[in-house]
C-alpha positions in Angstrom: -0.2 0.5 0.3 0.9 3.1 -1.2 2.5 6.1 1.7 -0.6 8.5 0.7 -3.6 10.0 3.1 -6.4 8.9 1.6 -8.4 12.1 2.0 -6.4 14.7 0.9 -3.5 12.9 -0.8 -0.4 13.7 1.2 2.7 11.9 0.0 6.3 11.3 0.5 8.5 14.6 -0.8 11.9 13.5 -1.4 14.6 16.8 0.3 18.3 17.4 1.0 18.7 17.5 4.4 22.3 19.3 4.9 25.4 19.9 7.5 25.2 23.3 9.8 28.9 24.6 8.9 30.4 27.7 8.7 30.9 29.6 5.9 33.2 28.2 3.4 36.2 31.4 3.4 39.2 30.9 2.9 39.4 28.7 0.1 38.0 25.7 1.9 35.3 24.6 -0.9 36.6 21.2 -0.5 35.1 21.4 3.1 32.1 22.7 2.8 28.8 20.7 4.0 27.1 18.0 1.6 23.7 17.4 1.0 22.4 14.0 1.0 19.1 12.6 0.3 16.1 12.6 2.8 12.3 11.4 2.9 10.0 13.4 3.9 7.0 11.2 5.7 3.4 12.2 6.4 2.6 11.4 9.9 -0.5 8.7 8.5 -2.7 7.1 11.7 -5.0 4.4 10.7 -8.5 5.4 11.3 -12.2 3.9 11.2 -14.3 6.7 9.7 -18.5 6.6 8.6 -19.6 8.2 6.0 -22.8 8.2 3.6 -22.9 5.2 6.6 -20.5 2.7 5.7 -17.9 2.0 7.7 -14.6 1.6 7.0 -10.2 2.1 7.7 -8.6 5.1 6.2 -5.2 6.3 6.2 -5.3 9.6 7.4 -3.0 12.0 7.7 -2.9 14.2 11.6 -3.8 17.1 9.9 -7.1 15.4 8.1 -7.6 13.6 11.5 -7.2 16.4 13.3 -10.2 18.8 11.2 -12.7 15.1 11.7 -12.0 15.8 15.1 -13.0 19.6 15.6 -15.4 19.6 12.6 -16.9 16.4 11.6 -15.6 17.0 8.2 -12.9 17.6 5.7 -12.7 20.5 3.9 -10.8 20.0 0.9 -11.9 16.1 0.8 -11.7 14.3 -2.9 -14.0 13.9 -5.0 -12.8 10.6 -6.2 -12.6 9.3 -2.4 -16.5 9.4 -2.5 -16.9 8.3 -5.5 -15.0 5.6 -4.5 -17.1 4.3 -1.3 -20.2 5.0 -2.6 -19.6 2.9 -6.5 
């Protein structure tokens, strides 16, 4: 299963992490801080939700889960999710 929020579609993103090092003054270009690849992952939680009378399990990011707990719904819910559950 893909590492994706089933409501908002948030997924893992690739970026770079860099060691903190002082500037490169004094002709030290070979010793500059090196950047390495890393992955930023969403905080996914397994949640049981009821949508249109159907009870299903979803993998939801913490931001969507917070909106569900506060408002009872998610503002930007994908239409494809609702159609998949109905059909």
